[in-house]
C-alpha positions in Angstrom: 7.1 60.7 -6.4 8.8 63.6 -7.2 7.7 67.1 -9.0 8.7 70.6 -9.6 7.0 73.2 -8.6 6.2 76.0 -11.5 8.3 79.1 -9.6 5.3 81.8 -8.7 4.7 84.2 -11.1 5.1 87.7 -9.7 3.4 90.7 -11.4 6.1 94.2 -11.0 4.7 97.1 -11.9 6.8 100.0 -11.8 6.4 102.1 -8.4 4.2 105.4 -9.6 5.5 108.2 -7.1 3.3 110.8 -6.9 5.1 113.8 -6.7 3.2 117.6 -5.0 3.6 120.1 -7.5 2.7 123.7 -7.0 2.4 126.9 -9.8 2.7 130.2 -8.4 1.4 132.5 -10.5 3.7 135.3 -11.3 1.3 137.4 -13.5 1.8 138.6 -17.0 5.3 138.8 -18.8 6.7 140.6 -21.2 8.0 137.6 -23.6 10.5 137.5 -26.4 12.2 135.4 -28.5 16.0 135.0 -28.9 18.5 132.9 -31.0 21.8 132.0 -31.6 21.4 130.6 -35.2 24.9 131.6 -36.3 27.1 130.2 -33.6 26.9 128.1 -30.9 26.0 130.4 -27.4 26.3 128.8 -23.8 23.7 129.9 -20.6 24.6 131.1 -17.3 24.0 127.9 -16.3 26.7 126.4 -18.6 25.0 124.5 -21.0 24.5 125.2 -24.8 21.0 127.0 -25.5 18.4 125.1 -27.0 14.7 124.9 -27.1 13.5 124.7 -23.0 16.0 127.2 -22.3 14.2 130.8 -21.1 16.7 133.7 -20.5 15.1 135.8 -17.2 16.2 138.6 -14.6 14.7 138.1 -11.1 14.0 134.2 -11.4 16.6 132.2 -10.1 19.1 129.8 -12.6 17.4 126.5 -12.7 13.5 127.7 -12.1 11.2 125.8 -14.2 8.3 128.1 -15.1 5.6 127.3 -17.0 4.3 130.2 -19.7 0.6 129.8 -20.8 0.0 129.0 -24.4 4.4 127.7 -24.8 4.4 125.3 -22.3 7.4 124.6 -19.4 11.3 125.9 -19.5 13.9 126.2 -17.2 15.5 129.6 -16.4 19.3 128.4 -17.9 20.4 132.3 -18.9 20.4 136.0 -17.8 20.5 139.2 -20.8 20.2 142.3 -20.7 16.1 141.9 -19.7 14.7 144.3 -17.0 12.2 142.5 -14.6 8.9 141.1 -15.8 10.8 140.4 -19.0 11.4 136.9 -20.7 13.5 135.5 -23.6 12.5 132.3 -25.2 15.1 130.3 -27.0 13.8 128.9 -30.6 16.4 127.5 -33.0 15.8 129.8 -36.3 15.8 133.5 -35.8 12.6 133.7 -38.1 10.8 132.0 -35.2 12.3 134.2 -32.4 11.5 137.3 -35.3 7.8 135.7 -35.9 7.2 135.4 -32.0 7.8 139.3 -31.6 6.8 140.2 -28.2 4.2 138.8 -26.2 2.5 139.5 -23.0 2.0 135.9 -21.6 0.9 134.8 -18.0 4.0 133.2 -16.6 4.1 130.3 -13.7 6.5 129.7 -11.3 6.5 126.1 -11.1 8.3 123.7 -7.8 8.0 120.2 -7.5 7.8 118.9 -3.7 11.2 118.4 -2.1 12.3 121.4 -4.0 
């Protein structure tokens, strides 16, 4: 007789691609906060300012950085900043003022192929 064979069982898992990442220590930077609470503002990159964005002079627009104790951010804005100064975007004015100015270690984050 005839029989119907069960289809083969295929186990698929998502492909995990390992991308090499480097962190270059840029030393200590003066990190302050800014906000656009009263009106939406757009960055030099052309996107609306939001959490995860920083303004910096001397770093390329679109560059990812890591600020020790704060996390990762993309440089998307400029400002009246001196070298080695970064403004971190905060949603609320109180949060930006509460942050004040702090010296923090900054790292340039580059992923393989960048």
